[in-house]
N, C-alpha and C positions, 0 to 999 in steps of 0.2 A: 577350241577350234573349228567351227561348222565344216559340214563337209563343202559347201559351196566355196569357201574361204579356200578349203583346200584345192580344188579345181582351180581357182582365180590362181592361184599361185604355182599350181603346175604349168597352164595356160601358159602364163608370164614367163614361166622358164625355159618351156619347150618351143612356143611362139606356133606359128602356121608353116613354116618352109622346113625343109630338112636340110641339114647343113652336112658336110662335106666330113665324113667318116663317123657320121652318129650311130651310135647301138641301133640297130637293128629293131630292138624292143622299144626304145623311144619311138620310133618310124610308127609302130604297131601301135602303141599308145595314144599317138597324139590324133588320130580322129575319132577316137573313145572320148578324150578329154574335152574336145570341140563340138563333139555333139551331145554329150554332156551338159556342158556350158549354154549351149543354144537351145536344149529342152528347160535350163533352167532361167529362161528370158535373159540373158547376159545381152544386153544391148550392142556392146562393142562386137563379141562375137559374130551376133544376128547380122549387123551392117555388113563388117567384113566379108561372113558368107555372100552376102546378098551383091558386095562390090566384085567380089572374084569369078561369081555364077554370072556376071554382067560381063565381064573380060572373056570369060570361058566362051560365051554367045558371040563374042565379037574376033574370037581367034585365039586369045591368050589362055591356051588349056591352062584347066587345075592338076597341079599332081596329084597323080592318079592314087597317090596313098591318102588323099585327103579327101579326095573328090565327092564320095559317098556321104560322108558327113556334112560336104556342103550343098551336094543336091537335099541331102534331110532337113538340113536346117532352112532352106529356101523352101522347101515343099510345106514345112510346117508353119512357117508364116509368111507364105507367099499366098497370090489370088490365081485364079483362074487362068490368068494368061502366064504365071510362072508353071501351072500345070501344062498350058498348051506346048511352053518350051521344051519339058521335059519329055513331055509326049514326041515332039518332033528330032529331039536328040534320040531318043528311044527308037524310033524307025530310021534314024541314018545311021545307028550304031553297028560296025560291023560286029565287033566283037562281043560273043556271048558276055562275058565279064563286065564289059561297060553296060550292057543289056541289064545283066542283074543287077547294077547298081543303081541303076535309074528305077527299076520296077522297086526295088525295097524302098527306094526314097519318097515315090510317088504318092505311096498311102498315107505316108507322115504328117499330113494336111491333119488340121483339127476341125476344117471347116465342113460340116456333114454333108453339104453337095459335091464337094470335091472328093470327098471319100468314095461316094455312090457312083461318079465318074467314072474315078480310078477303078472301081471293083465292075463296072462295065467295060471299060478298055481292056481290064486284065481277062476277063472272063467272056466276052463276047465280042472281042472285035479278031478278026484274023492276022491281027499284029503281032499279038504275044504266042508263042510256043505252048502248047498246051503241059509241056514239063515244066516250063518255067512259073506258071500262075501260082503254085502255092508260095513262089519268091515274094511275089506282088501281095500275097493276101498277107504274110508275114510284115511287111510296112502297116498295112491298113489296121493290125492291131496292134498298133506301137501306142497309142493311147486308148483311153478307157472309151471314150465316143467312137472313136474305128472300130473296136472290138464289139461293139452293140450293134453298129450299122453291119459290120462283115457277118455276125451271126445272123441277122436277120436275112441278110441277102442270100447268105448260105442257104437257111432254112426255107426261104420263099422259090430260090432255083436250085434245090438239092437234084432232084430228079434230071434236070437239062443239064447239070454239070457231071454227073457221074454217070 
């Protein structure tokens, strides 16, 4: 059985929502499985993440346990308007934990232009605290193209950043 089939079976077993009296390990495993399925181009997971993200924007908040996975999947497969929504959520967030979720997720895009803009937002805007910027960088390095862009960005701006 391929690893993707194993993830599909696990995703089906665990679903998206926390169940009453659920094992805490399952609660922690769920976002990892969803994120892996999203990165594996599972259309059902991508579509459900996008649906939940839209509901979140409309006031129906995503379960915090899966929120970062939803943000990351939407960032990966979203366009500039998705990134703008993530930046708005970041600017509006009061809790550092939520800001960290959003920072890591913003860099998950595979669009080079979006990755560049995300790096600029992380390192050149006044919105991101200096101590949080490495967390955004981690998100940007989640793909090969992101690692290449982040490396070039750091090389070009090292003196300014250091």
